[in-house]
N, CA, C, O and the ligand as a Tripos MOL2 file, in Angstrom:
@<TRIPOS>MOLECULE
protein
  265   263    67     0     0
PROTEIN
NO_CHARGES

@<TRIPOS>ATOM
      1 N           7.4540   15.8190  -26.8760 N.3       1 MET1
      2 CA          6.8710   16.8540  -27.9130 C.3       1 MET1
      3 C           7.7810   17.9890  -27.8410 C.2       1 MET1
      4 O           8.3440   18.2480  -26.7770 O.2       1 MET1
      5 N           7.9720   18.6950  -28.9010 N.am      2 THR2
      6 CA          8.7270   19.9870  -29.0800 C.3       2 THR2
      7 C           7.8980   20.9510  -29.7740 C.2       2 THR2
      8 O           7.3820   20.7060  -30.8640 O.2       2 THR2
      9 N           7.7540   22.1510  -29.0890 N.am      3 ARG3
     10 CA          6.8230   23.0230  -29.7250 C.3       3 ARG3
     11 C           7.9500   24.1120  -30.5930 C.2       3 ARG3
     12 O           9.0170   24.5160  -30.1300 O.2       3 ARG3
     13 N           7.4510   24.4010  -31.7940 N.am      4 LEU4
     14 CA          8.2990   25.2900  -32.5280 C.3       4 LEU4
     15 C           7.4930   26.5660  -32.7600 C.2       4 LEU4
     16 O           6.2680   26.4490  -32.7660 O.2       4 LEU4
     17 N           8.0010   27.6960  -32.9390 N.am      5 SER5
     18 CA          7.4000   28.8990  -33.4570 C.3       5 SER5
     19 C           7.6820   29.0740  -34.7950 C.2       5 SER5
     20 O           8.8710   29.0240  -35.1130 O.2       5 SER5
     21 N           6.7630   29.2900  -35.7450 N.am      6 VAL6
     22 CA          6.8900   29.5860  -36.9350 C.3       6 VAL6
     23 C           6.2130   30.7650  -37.4390 C.2       6 VAL6
     24 O           5.1440   30.6450  -38.0370 O.2       6 VAL6
     25 N           6.7320   31.8530  -37.2510 N.am      7 PRO7
     26 CA          5.7990   33.0530  -37.1950 C.3       7 PRO7
     27 C           5.4800   33.5580  -38.5410 C.2       7 PRO7
     28 O           4.6860   34.4940  -38.6340 O.2       7 PRO7
     29 N           5.9840   33.0660  -39.5440 N.am      8 GLU8
     30 CA          5.4630   33.4000  -41.0710 C.3       8 GLU8
     31 C           4.4200   32.5660  -41.6250 C.2       8 GLU8
     32 O           3.9170   32.7450  -42.7340 O.2       8 GLU8
     33 N           4.1030   31.6180  -40.7850 N.am      9 MET9
     34 CA          2.9650   30.7510  -41.5140 C.3       9 MET9
     35 C           1.6040   31.5940  -41.2300 C.2       9 MET9
     36 O           1.4800   32.2750  -40.2130 O.2       9 MET9
     37 N           0.6760   31.4940  -42.1450 N.am     10 SER10
     38 CA         -0.4530   32.1680  -42.0340 C.3      10 SER10
     39 C          -1.7100   31.6270  -42.7990 C.2      10 SER10
     40 O          -2.6730   32.3780  -42.9580 O.2      10 SER10
     41 N          -1.7280   30.1260  -43.3580 N.am     11 CYS11
     42 CA         -2.9710   29.8580  -44.0500 C.3      11 CYS11
     43 C          -2.5420   28.0470  -44.2830 C.2      11 CYS11
     44 O          -1.5730   27.4000  -43.8850 O.2      11 CYS11
     45 N          -3.5970   27.7060  -44.9980 N.am     12 GLY12
     46 CA         -3.5910   26.2740  -45.0090 C.3      12 GLY12
     47 C          -2.2910   25.5430  -46.0700 C.2      12 GLY12
     48 O          -1.7910   24.4190  -46.0220 O.2      12 GLY12
     49 N          -2.0330   26.6550  -46.9610 N.am     13 HIS13
     50 CA         -0.8690   26.1820  -47.7000 C.3      13 HIS13
     51 C           0.3610   26.1350  -46.8070 C.2      13 HIS13
     52 O           1.1320   25.1890  -46.9670 O.2      13 HIS13
     53 N           0.6140   27.0060  -45.9300 N.am     14 CYS14
     54 CA          1.6780   27.1850  -45.1280 C.3      14 CYS14
     55 C           1.7230   25.7030  -44.1720 C.2      14 CYS14
     56 O           2.7200   25.0450  -43.8770 O.2      14 CYS14
     57 N           0.5580   25.4920  -43.8810 N.am     15 LYS15
     58 CA          0.0590   24.2720  -42.9710 C.3      15 LYS15
     59 C           0.6170   22.9560  -43.5240 C.2      15 LYS15
     60 O           1.3790   22.1870  -42.9380 O.2      15 LYS15
     61 N           0.1050   22.8320  -44.7550 N.am     16 ALA16
     62 CA          0.4440   21.7740  -45.5710 C.3      16 ALA16
     63 C           2.1130   21.5680  -45.8400 C.2      16 ALA16
     64 O           2.6780   20.4890  -45.6570 O.2      16 ALA16
     65 N           2.8520   22.9090  -46.3470 N.am     17 ALA17
     66 CA          4.0530   22.9400  -46.6460 C.3      17 ALA17
     67 C           4.9140   22.3160  -45.4290 C.2      17 ALA17
     68 O           5.7860   21.4610  -45.5800 O.2      17 ALA17
     69 N           4.4660   22.9720  -44.0120 N.am     18 ILE18
     70 CA          5.4760   22.5200  -42.8780 C.3      18 ILE18
     71 C           4.9590   20.9080  -42.6230 C.2      18 ILE18
     72 O           5.8840   20.1730  -42.2800 O.2      18 ILE18
     73 N           3.7480   20.3090  -42.7270 N.am     19 GLU19
     74 CA          3.6760   19.0920  -42.4650 C.3      19 GLU19
     75 C           4.5040   18.1850  -43.4920 C.2      19 GLU19
     76 O           5.0390   17.1090  -43.2270 O.2      19 GLU19
     77 N           4.4930   18.7830  -44.5920 N.am     20 LYS20
     78 CA          5.3490   17.9760  -45.7560 C.3      20 LYS20
     79 C           6.8220   17.8790  -45.6120 C.2      20 LYS20
     80 O           7.5650   16.9870  -46.0220 O.2      20 LYS20
     81 N           7.1510   19.1210  -44.8560 N.am     21 ALA21
     82 CA          8.7200   19.3320  -44.5730 C.3      21 ALA21
     83 C           9.0740   18.3020  -43.4900 C.2      21 ALA21
     84 O          10.0420   17.5470  -43.5690 O.2      21 ALA21
     85 N           8.1930   18.3410  -42.4620 N.am     22 VAL22
     86 CA          8.3930   17.4640  -41.2390 C.3      22 VAL22
     87 C           8.4740   15.9360  -41.6470 C.2      22 VAL22
     88 O           9.3710   15.2120  -41.2140 O.2      22 VAL22
     89 N           7.4480   15.4710  -42.5390 N.am     23 ALA23
     90 CA          7.2440   14.2740  -42.9170 C.3      23 ALA23
     91 C           8.4210   13.9560  -43.8380 C.2      23 ALA23
     92 O           8.7310   12.7670  -43.9180 O.2      23 ALA23
     93 N           9.0430   14.7450  -44.4640 N.am     24 SER24
     94 CA         10.1740   14.4560  -45.4330 C.3      24 SER24
     95 C          11.4770   13.9650  -44.4720 C.2      24 SER24
     96 O          12.3150   13.1350  -44.8240 O.2      24 SER24
     97 N          11.4530   14.6100  -43.2920 N.am     25 VAL25
     98 CA         12.5470   13.8650  -42.2770 C.3      25 VAL25
     99 C          12.1400   12.7290  -41.5860 C.2      25 VAL25
    100 O          12.8700   11.7500  -41.4290 O.2      25 VAL25
    101 N          10.6450   12.8530  -41.0360 N.am     26 ASP26
    102 CA         10.4680   11.4840  -40.3150 C.3      26 ASP26
    103 C           8.8130   11.4670  -40.6710 C.2      26 ASP26
    104 O           7.9760   12.2280  -40.1880 O.2      26 ASP26
    105 N           8.5860   10.4320  -41.6090 N.am     27 ALA27
    106 CA          7.2170    9.9380  -42.0260 C.3      27 ALA27
    107 C           6.4760    9.5360  -40.9350 C.2      27 ALA27
    108 O           5.2650    9.4170  -41.1200 O.2      27 ALA27
    109 N           6.9280    9.2950  -39.8200 N.am     28 ASP28
    110 CA          5.9620    8.8260  -38.6400 C.3      28 ASP28
    111 C           5.7830    9.8490  -37.5280 C.2      28 ASP28
    112 O           5.2590    9.6140  -36.4390 O.2      28 ASP28
    113 N           6.3080   11.0770  -37.9570 N.am     29 ALA29
    114 CA          6.2740   12.1980  -36.7480 C.3      29 ALA29
    115 C           4.8910   12.6520  -36.7070 C.2      29 ALA29
    116 O           4.2250   12.6480  -37.7420 O.2      29 ALA29
    117 N           4.3500   13.0870  -35.4730 N.am     30 ARG30
    118 CA          3.0300   13.5760  -35.3000 C.3      30 ARG30
    119 C           3.3440   15.1400  -35.2680 C.2      30 ARG30
    120 O           4.2880   15.6640  -34.6760 O.2      30 ARG30
    121 N           2.4320   15.7350  -35.9720 N.am     31 VAL31
    122 CA          2.7660   17.1020  -36.2700 C.3      31 VAL31
    123 C           1.3660   17.8620  -35.9760 C.2      31 VAL31
    124 O           0.3530   17.3680  -36.4720 O.2      31 VAL31
    125 N           1.2620   18.9780  -35.2350 N.am     32 ASN32
    126 CA         -0.1210   19.5190  -34.9280 C.3      32 ASN32
    127 C           0.3510   21.0110  -35.3250 C.2      32 ASN32
    128 O           1.3700   21.4800  -34.8190 O.2      32 ASN32
    129 N          -0.3970   21.7140  -36.2140 N.am     33 VAL33
    130 CA         -0.0130   23.0260  -36.7930 C.3      33 VAL33
    131 C          -1.0790   23.7630  -36.0130 C.2      33 VAL33
    132 O          -2.2230   23.3080  -36.0200 O.2      33 VAL33
    133 N          -0.8100   24.8140  -35.3710 N.am     34 ASP34
    134 CA         -1.8350   25.9270  -34.7970 C.3      34 ASP34
    135 C          -1.5550   27.2860  -35.5450 C.2      34 ASP34
    136 O          -0.7230   28.1390  -35.2370 O.2      34 ASP34
    137 N          -2.2670   27.2890  -36.3900 N.am     35 LEU35
    138 CA         -2.0310   28.5790  -37.2220 C.3      35 LEU35
    139 C          -2.5090   30.0360  -36.3660 C.2      35 LEU35
    140 O          -1.8900   31.0550  -36.6710 O.2      35 LEU35
    141 N          -3.3710   30.1200  -35.5230 N.am     36 SER36
    142 CA         -3.6090   31.2020  -34.6110 C.3      36 SER36
    143 C          -2.4800   31.4730  -33.8820 C.2      36 SER36
    144 O          -2.1840   32.6540  -33.7000 O.2      36 SER36
    145 N          -1.7290   30.5170  -33.3890 N.am     37 SER37
    146 CA         -0.8170   30.8660  -32.3220 C.3      37 SER37
    147 C           0.6080   30.8930  -33.1630 C.2      37 SER37
    148 O           1.6300   31.2490  -32.5780 O.2      37 SER37
    149 N           0.6360   30.5720  -34.3140 N.am     38 ARG38
    150 CA          1.6630   30.2370  -35.1520 C.3      38 ARG38
    151 C           2.7210   29.4320  -34.7140 C.2      38 ARG38
    152 O           3.9020   29.7470  -34.8590 O.2      38 ARG38
    153 N           2.2390   28.1580  -34.0560 N.am     39 THR39
    154 CA          3.1150   27.1540  -33.2850 C.3      39 THR39
    155 C           3.0540   26.0680  -34.1510 C.2      39 THR39
    156 O           2.2750   26.1090  -35.1040 O.2      39 THR39
    157 N           3.8720   24.9560  -33.9270 N.am     40 VAL40
    158 CA          3.9770   23.6660  -34.4470 C.3      40 VAL40
    159 C           4.3160   22.5930  -33.4370 C.2      40 VAL40
    160 O           5.4920   22.5100  -33.0840 O.2      40 VAL40
    161 N           3.4570   21.7960  -32.9530 N.am     41 ASP41
    162 CA          3.8970   20.5560  -32.1200 C.3      41 ASP41
    163 C           4.3470   19.6570  -32.8110 C.2      41 ASP41
    164 O           3.7050   19.3000  -33.7990 O.2      41 ASP41
    165 N           5.5270   19.0690  -32.4960 N.am     42 VAL42
    166 CA          6.2090   18.1520  -33.1590 C.3      42 VAL42
    167 C           6.5820   16.9450  -32.3350 C.2      42 VAL42
    168 O           7.2900   17.1820  -31.3560 O.2      42 VAL42
    169 N           6.2090   15.6120  -32.5700 N.am     43 GLU43
    170 CA          6.4960   14.5720  -31.8330 C.3      43 GLU43
    171 C           7.2230   13.5060  -32.6670 C.2      43 GLU43
    172 O           6.5990   12.7750  -33.4360 O.2      43 GLU43
    173 N           8.5850   13.4300  -32.4980 N.am     44 SER44
    174 CA          9.4200   12.7460  -33.5950 C.3      44 SER44
    175 C          10.5880   12.1830  -32.7600 C.2      44 SER44
    176 O          11.0180   12.7450  -31.7530 O.2      44 SER44
    177 N          11.0540   11.0540  -33.2490 N.am     45 ALA45
    178 CA         12.2800   10.2830  -32.5970 C.3      45 ALA45
    179 C          13.6320   10.9320  -33.6300 C.2      45 ALA45
    180 O          14.8280   10.6930  -33.4610 O.2      45 ALA45
    181 N          13.0940   11.6930  -34.5750 N.am     46 ALA46
    182 CA         14.3860   12.2040  -35.6010 C.3      46 ALA46
    183 C          15.1570   13.4460  -34.8300 C.2      46 ALA46
    184 O          14.6810   13.9890  -33.8320 O.2      46 ALA46
    185 N          16.0910   13.7230  -35.2780 N.am     47 ASP47
    186 CA         16.7930   15.0330  -34.6760 C.3      47 ASP47
    187 C          16.0910   16.3100  -35.0130 C.2      47 ASP47
    188 O          15.8850   16.6420  -36.1800 O.2      47 ASP47
    189 N          15.7350   17.0030  -34.0050 N.am     48 MET48
    190 CA         15.1030   18.1060  -34.2240 C.3      48 MET48
    191 C          15.8070   19.3900  -35.0990 C.2      48 MET48
    192 O          15.1910   20.3280  -35.6050 O.2      48 MET48
    193 N          17.2760   19.1570  -35.1280 N.am     49 SER49
    194 CA         17.6720   20.1330  -35.9240 C.3      49 SER49
    195 C          17.4890   19.8920  -37.5240 C.2      49 SER49
    196 O          17.5260   20.8070  -38.3460 O.2      49 SER49
    197 N          17.2820   18.4980  -37.8440 N.am     50 ALA50
    198 CA         16.9820   18.1250  -39.1330 C.3      50 ALA50
    199 C          15.6000   18.7780  -39.5170 C.2      50 ALA50
    200 O          15.3580   19.3080  -40.6010 O.2      50 ALA50
    201 N          14.7930   18.6640  -38.5300 N.am     51 ILE51
    202 CA         13.2080   18.8920  -38.8030 C.3      51 ILE51
    203 C          13.2550   20.5000  -39.0600 C.2      51 ILE51
    204 O          12.6770   21.0270  -40.0100 O.2      51 ILE51
    205 N          13.9170   21.1170  -38.2200 N.am     52 LEU52
    206 CA         13.9610   22.8470  -38.2930 C.3      52 LEU52
    207 C          14.6820   23.0870  -39.7800 C.2      52 LEU52
    208 O          14.2330   23.9990  -40.4740 O.2      52 LEU52
    209 N          15.5890   22.4300  -40.1880 N.am     53 ALA53
    210 CA         16.3700   22.6240  -41.4630 C.3      53 ALA53
    211 C          15.3420   22.4020  -42.5080 C.2      53 ALA53
    212 O          15.3650   23.1570  -43.4790 O.2      53 ALA53
    213 N          14.5460   21.5780  -42.4510 N.am     54 ALA54
    214 CA         13.7580   21.1510  -43.4670 C.3      54 ALA54
    215 C          12.5630   22.0630  -43.6330 C.2      54 ALA54
    216 O          12.0180   22.2880  -44.7140 O.2      54 ALA54
    217 N          12.2230   22.5420  -42.5240 N.am     55 ILE55
    218 CA         10.9380   23.7160  -42.4420 C.3      55 ILE55
    219 C          11.6980   24.8720  -43.0310 C.2      55 ILE55
    220 O          11.1370   25.4010  -43.9910 O.2      55 ILE55
    221 N          12.8790   25.3880  -42.6570 N.am     56 ARG56
    222 CA         13.5800   26.3450  -43.2500 C.3      56 ARG56
    223 C          13.7240   26.2990  -44.6560 C.2      56 ARG56
    224 O          13.5050   27.3140  -45.3180 O.2      56 ARG56
    225 N          14.1030   25.1230  -45.2450 N.am     57 GLU57
    226 CA         14.0970   24.8610  -46.7880 C.3      57 GLU57
    227 C          12.8660   25.0990  -47.5220 C.2      57 GLU57
    228 O          12.9200   25.2990  -48.7360 O.2      57 GLU57
    229 N          11.7320   25.0960  -46.8780 N.am     58 GLU58
    230 CA         10.5020   25.3040  -47.4340 C.3      58 GLU58
    231 C          10.2340   26.9460  -47.1860 C.2      58 GLU58
    232 O           9.2650   27.5430  -47.6550 O.2      58 GLU58
    233 N          10.9780   27.3810  -46.6000 N.am     59 GLY59
    234 CA         11.0960   29.0760  -46.7600 C.3      59 GLY59
    235 C          10.3780   29.7320  -45.4120 C.2      59 GLY59
    236 O           9.9130   30.8700  -45.4570 O.2      59 GLY59
    237 N          10.3280   28.9090  -44.1970 N.am     60 TYR60
    238 CA          9.6710   29.3150  -43.0040 C.3      60 TYR60
    239 C          10.8630   29.4540  -41.9940 C.2      60 TYR60
    240 O          11.6310   28.5060  -41.8280 O.2      60 TYR60
    241 N          10.9840   30.3870  -41.4610 N.am     61 GLU61
    242 CA         12.0970   30.5930  -40.1550 C.3      61 GLU61
    243 C          11.1320   29.8410  -39.0690 C.2      61 GLU61
    244 O           9.9530   30.1440  -38.8860 O.2      61 GLU61
    245 N          11.7850   28.8870  -38.4350 N.am     62 ALA62
    246 CA         11.4140   27.9930  -37.1800 C.3      62 ALA62
    247 C          12.4560   27.9610  -36.1020 C.2      62 ALA62
    248 O          13.6480   27.6960  -36.2570 O.2      62 ALA62
    249 N          11.8640   28.2540  -35.0370 N.am     63 THR63
    250 CA         12.6740   28.0650  -33.7930 C.3      63 THR63
    251 C          11.9400   27.2300  -32.5940 C.2      63 THR63
    252 O          10.7170   27.1920  -32.4580 O.2      63 THR63
    253 N          12.7770   26.6400  -31.8390 N.am     64 THR64
    254 CA         12.0140   25.9000  -30.7280 C.3      64 THR64
    255 C          11.6780   26.8780  -29.6820 C.2      64 THR64
    256 O          12.3000   27.9320  -29.5530 O.2      64 THR64
    257 N          10.7210   26.5380  -28.9570 N.am     65 ILE65
    258 CA         10.0620   27.3820  -27.9220 C.3      65 ILE65
    259 C          10.6010   26.5920  -26.6040 C.2      65 ILE65
    260 O          10.6690   25.3630  -26.5790 O.2      65 ILE65
    261 N          10.9430   27.3510  -25.6070 N.am     66 GLY66
    262 CA         11.1940   26.8840  -24.2260 C.3      66 GLY66
    263 C          12.4750   26.0530  -24.2810 C.2      66 GLY66
    264 O          12.9200   25.5360  -23.2560 O.2      66 GLY66
    265 CU          0.2880   30.2670  -46.2160 Cu       67 CU67
@<TRIPOS>BOND
     1     1     2 1
     2     2     3 1
     3     3     4 2
     4     3     5 am
     5     5     6 1
     6     6     7 1
     7     7     8 2
     8     7     9 am
     9     9    10 1
    10    10    11 1
    11    11    12 2
    12    11    13 am
    13    13    14 1
    14    14    15 1
    15    15    16 2
    16    15    17 am
    17    17    18 1
    18    18    19 1
    19    19    20 2
    20    19    21 am
    21    21    22 1
    22    22    23 1
    23    23    24 2
    24    23    25 am
    25    25    26 1
    26    26    27 1
    27    27    28 2
    28    27    29 am
    29    29    30 1
    30    30    31 1
    31    31    32 2
    32    31    33 am
    33    33    34 1
    34    34    35 1
    35    35    36 2
    36    35    37 am
    37    37    38 1
    38    38    39 1
    39    39    40 2
    40    39    41 am
    41    41    42 1
    42    42    43 1
    43    43    44 2
    44    43    45 am
    45    45    46 1
    46    46    47 1
    47    47    48 2
    48    47    49 am
    49    49    50 1
    50    50    51 1
    51    51    52 2
    52    51    53 am
    53    53    54 1
    54    54    55 1
    55    55    56 2
    56    55    57 am
    57    57    58 1
    58    58    59 1
    59    59    60 2
    60    59    61 am
    61    61    62 1
    62    62    63 1
    63    63    64 2
    64    63    65 am
    65    65    66 1
    66    66    67 1
    67    67    68 2
    68    67    69 am
    69    69    70 1
    70    70    71 1
    71    71    72 2
    72    71    73 am
    73    73    74 1
    74    74    75 1
    75    75    76 2
    76    75    77 am
    77    77    78 1
    78    78    79 1
    79    79    80 2
    80    79    81 am
    81    81    82 1
    82    82    83 1
    83    83    84 2
    84    83    85 am
    85    85    86 1
    86    86    87 1
    87    87    88 2
    88    87    89 am
    89    89    90 1
    90    90    91 1
    91    91    92 2
    92    91    93 am
    93    93    94 1
    94    94    95 1
    95    95    96 2
    96    95    97 am
    97    97    98 1
    98    98    99 1
    99    99   100 2
   100    99   101 am
   101   101   102 1
   102   102   103 1
   103   103   104 2
   104   103   105 am
   105   105   106 1
   106   106   107 1
   107   107   108 2
   108   107   109 am
   109   109   110 1
   110   110   111 1
   111   111   112 2
   112   111   113 am
   113   113   114 1
   114   114   115 1
   115   115   116 2
   116   115   117 am
   117   117   118 1
   118   118   119 1
   119   119   120 2
   120   119   121 am
   121   121   122 1
   122   122   123 1
   123   123   124 2
   124   123   125 am
   125   125   126 1
   126   126   127 1
   127   127   128 2
   128   127   129 am
   129   129   130 1
   130   130   131 1
   131   131   132 2
   132   131   133 am
   133   133   134 1
   134   134   135 1
   135   135   136 2
   136   135   137 am
   137   137   138 1
   138   138   139 1
   139   139   140 2
   140   139   141 am
   141   141   142 1
   142   142   143 1
   143   143   144 2
   144   143   145 am
   145   145   146 1
   146   146   147 1
   147   147   148 2
   148   147   149 am
   149   149   150 1
   150   150   151 1
   151   151   152 2
   152   151   153 am
   153   153   154 1
   154   154   155 1
   155   155   156 2
   156   155   157 am
   157   157   158 1
   158   158   159 1
   159   159   160 2
   160   159   161 am
   161   161   162 1
   162   162   163 1
   163   163   164 2
   164   163   165 am
   165   165   166 1
   166   166   167 1
   167   167   168 2
   168   167   169 am
   169   169   170 1
   170   170   171 1
   171   171   172 2
   172   171   173 am
   173   173   174 1
   174   174   175 1
   175   175   176 2
   176   175   177 am
   177   177   178 1
   178   178   179 1
   179   179   180 2
   180   179   181 am
   181   181   182 1
   182   182   183 1
   183   183   184 2
   184   183   185 am
   185   185   186 1
   186   186   187 1
   187   187   188 2
   188   187   189 am
   189   189   190 1
   190   190   191 1
   191   191   192 2
   192   191   193 am
   193   193   194 1
   194   194   195 1
   195   195   196 2
   196   195   197 am
   197   197   198 1
   198   198   199 1
   199   199   200 2
   200   199   201 am
   201   201   202 1
   202   202   203 1
   203   203   204 2
   204   203   205 am
   205   205   206 1
   206   206   207 1
   207   207   208 2
   208   207   209 am
   209   209   210 1
   210   210   211 1
   211   211   212 2
   212   211   213 am
   213   213   214 1
   214   214   215 1
   215   215   216 2
   216   215   217 am
   217   217   218 1
   218   218   219 1
   219   219   220 2
   220   219   221 am
   221   221   222 1
   222   222   223 1
   223   223   224 2
   224   223   225 am
   225   225   226 1
   226   226   227 1
   227   227   228 2
   228   227   229 am
   229   229   230 1
   230   230   231 1
   231   231   232 2
   232   231   233 am
   233   233   234 1
   234   234   235 1
   235   235   236 2
   236   235   237 am
   237   237   238 1
   238   238   239 1
   239   239   240 2
   240   239   241 am
   241   241   242 1
   242   242   243 1
   243   243   244 2
   244   243   245 am
   245   245   246 1
   246   246   247 1
   247   247   248 2
   248   247   249 am
   249   249   250 1
   250   250   251 1
   251   251   252 2
   252   251   253 am
   253   253   254 1
   254   254   255 1
   255   255   256 2
   256   255   257 am
   257   257   258 1
   258   258   259 1
   259   259   260 2
   260   259   261 am
   261   261   262 1
   262   262   263 1
   263   263   264 2
@<TRIPOS>SUBSTRUCTURE
     1 MET1         2 RESIDUE 1 A MET
     2 THR2         6 RESIDUE 1 A THR
     3 ARG3        10 RESIDUE 1 A ARG
     4 LEU4        14 RESIDUE 1 A LEU
     5 SER5        18 RESIDUE 1 A SER
     6 VAL6        22 RESIDUE 1 A VAL
     7 PRO7        26 RESIDUE 1 A PRO
     8 GLU8        30 RESIDUE 1 A GLU
     9 MET9        34 RESIDUE 1 A MET
    10 SER10       38 RESIDUE 1 A SER
    11 CYS11       42 RESIDUE 1 A CYS
    12 GLY12       46 RESIDUE 1 A GLY
    13 HIS13       50 RESIDUE 1 A HIS
    14 CYS14       54 RESIDUE 1 A CYS
    15 LYS15       58 RESIDUE 1 A LYS
    16 ALA16       62 RESIDUE 1 A ALA
    17 ALA17       66 RESIDUE 1 A ALA
    18 ILE18       70 RESIDUE 1 A ILE
    19 GLU19       74 RESIDUE 1 A GLU
    20 LYS20       78 RESIDUE 1 A LYS
    21 ALA21       82 RESIDUE 1 A ALA
    22 VAL22       86 RESIDUE 1 A VAL
    23 ALA23       90 RESIDUE 1 A ALA
    24 SER24       94 RESIDUE 1 A SER
    25 VAL25       98 RESIDUE 1 A VAL
    26 ASP26      102 RESIDUE 1 A ASP
    27 ALA27      106 RESIDUE 1 A ALA
    28 ASP28      110 RESIDUE 1 A ASP
    29 ALA29      114 RESIDUE 1 A ALA
    30 ARG30      118 RESIDUE 1 A ARG
    31 VAL31      122 RESIDUE 1 A VAL
    32 ASN32      126 RESIDUE 1 A ASN
    33 VAL33      130 RESIDUE 1 A VAL
    34 ASP34      134 RESIDUE 1 A ASP
    35 LEU35      138 RESIDUE 1 A LEU
    36 SER36      142 RESIDUE 1 A SER
    37 SER37      146 RESIDUE 1 A SER
    38 ARG38      150 RESIDUE 1 A ARG
    39 THR39      154 RESIDUE 1 A THR
    40 VAL40      158 RESIDUE 1 A VAL
    41 ASP41      162 RESIDUE 1 A ASP
    42 VAL42      166 RESIDUE 1 A VAL
    43 GLU43      170 RESIDUE 1 A GLU
    44 SER44      174 RESIDUE 1 A SER
    45 ALA45      178 RESIDUE 1 A ALA
    46 ALA46      182 RESIDUE 1 A ALA
    47 ASP47      186 RESIDUE 1 A ASP
    48 MET48      190 RESIDUE 1 A MET
    49 SER49      194 RESIDUE 1 A SER
    50 ALA50      198 RESIDUE 1 A ALA
    51 ILE51      202 RESIDUE 1 A ILE
    52 LEU52      206 RESIDUE 1 A LEU
    53 ALA53      210 RESIDUE 1 A ALA
    54 ALA54      214 RESIDUE 1 A ALA
    55 ILE55      218 RESIDUE 1 A ILE
    56 ARG56      222 RESIDUE 1 A ARG
    57 GLU57      226 RESIDUE 1 A GLU
    58 GLU58      230 RESIDUE 1 A GLU
    59 GLY59      234 RESIDUE 1 A GLY
    60 TYR60      238 RESIDUE 1 A TYR
    61 GLU61      242 RESIDUE 1 A GLU
    62 ALA62      246 RESIDUE 1 A ALA
    63 THR63      250 RESIDUE 1 A THR
    64 THR64      254 RESIDUE 1 A THR
    65 ILE65      258 RESIDUE 1 A ILE
    66 GLY66      262 RESIDUE 1 A GLY
    67 CU67       265 GROUP 0 **** ****
């Protein structure tokens, strides 16, 4: 599991956009968006750099934590 910091997400629209971005890279990924902490937990066999790129393409800065 990789935890991402996505500081600009703030609402259900952001949550849906990020889930869609991750799914575009790996349809089987498990994604848990936590709006209160502005973190996203991702469980995926895909390359994390591709997932980060897809989230950034949706307009959100994203970095791995830890
Ligand atoms: Cu939003």
